[in-house]
C-alpha positions in Angstrom: -164.7 64.4 -160.2 -165.3 60.9 -161.5 -166.0 57.7 -159.9 -162.8 56.7 -160.0 -160.9 59.5 -158.6 -163.8 59.7 -155.6 -162.6 55.9 -154.7 -159.1 56.8 -154.0 -160.1 59.8 -151.5 -163.0 58.1 -149.7 -160.5 56.8 -146.7 -159.0 59.8 -146.4 -162.5 62.0 -146.7 -163.7 59.4 -143.9 -161.1 60.4 -141.6 -161.1 63.9 -142.2 -157.9 64.1 -143.9 -158.3 65.4 -147.1 -157.5 69.4 -147.7 -160.5 71.8 -148.1 -160.5 71.7 -152.0 -160.9 67.8 -152.6 -163.0 67.6 -149.6 -165.6 70.0 -151.4 -165.3 68.2 -154.8 -165.7 64.7 -153.1 -168.8 65.9 -150.9 -170.3 67.1 -154.2 -169.7 64.4 -156.2 -170.9 62.0 -153.4 -173.9 64.0 -153.3 -174.8 63.3 -157.0 -173.4 59.9 -157.2 -175.3 57.3 -155.0 -173.1 54.5 -156.0 -169.8 56.3 -154.2 -172.1 57.6 -151.4 -173.1 53.8 -150.9 -169.1 52.7 -151.1 -168.1 55.5 -148.1 -171.1 54.1 -146.3 -169.7 50.8 -146.7 -166.3 51.9 -145.5 -167.7 53.2 -142.7 -169.4 50.2 -141.5 -166.5 47.9 -142.4 -164.3 50.4 -140.4 -166.9 50.7 -136.9 -166.8 46.5 -137.3 -163.2 45.9 -137.6 -162.7 48.6 -134.6 -165.5 46.7 -132.8 -163.6 43.2 -133.2 -160.3 44.6 -132.2 -160.6 44.2 -128.5 -158.4 42.3 -126.3 -159.1 38.8 -127.5 -156.0 37.5 -128.5 -156.1 38.0 -132.2 -153.7 39.8 -133.7 -155.6 42.6 -136.5 -153.9 44.6 -138.9 -153.5 48.4 -138.2 -155.8 50.5 -140.6 -153.1 51.2 -143.0 -152.0 47.8 -143.5 -155.8 46.9 -144.3 -156.2 49.3 -146.8 -153.1 48.5 -148.8 -154.3 44.9 -148.6 -157.5 45.9 -150.1 -155.7 48.3 -152.7 -153.3 45.0 -153.9 -156.2 42.8 -154.1 -158.5 45.3 -156.0 -155.4 45.5 -158.5 -155.1 42.0 -158.9 -158.9 41.0 -159.4 -159.9 43.5 -162.0 
């Protein structure tokens, strides 16, 4: 598995939504790729932080699926 393939799976990996084969391949990749492991840690930090903000404070936050779609669109337009 290369880095680009791992990026597309990191969110599902974090959520426990990968099948056993992809989970094993990605785990192996993360063990040997500090940059991707760091990205996974960043995703975890973003999710935890976003959840901490989603209290009943009158602001409307996007759901997680919408959030990741926006990131994906932004990534494609920036690169």
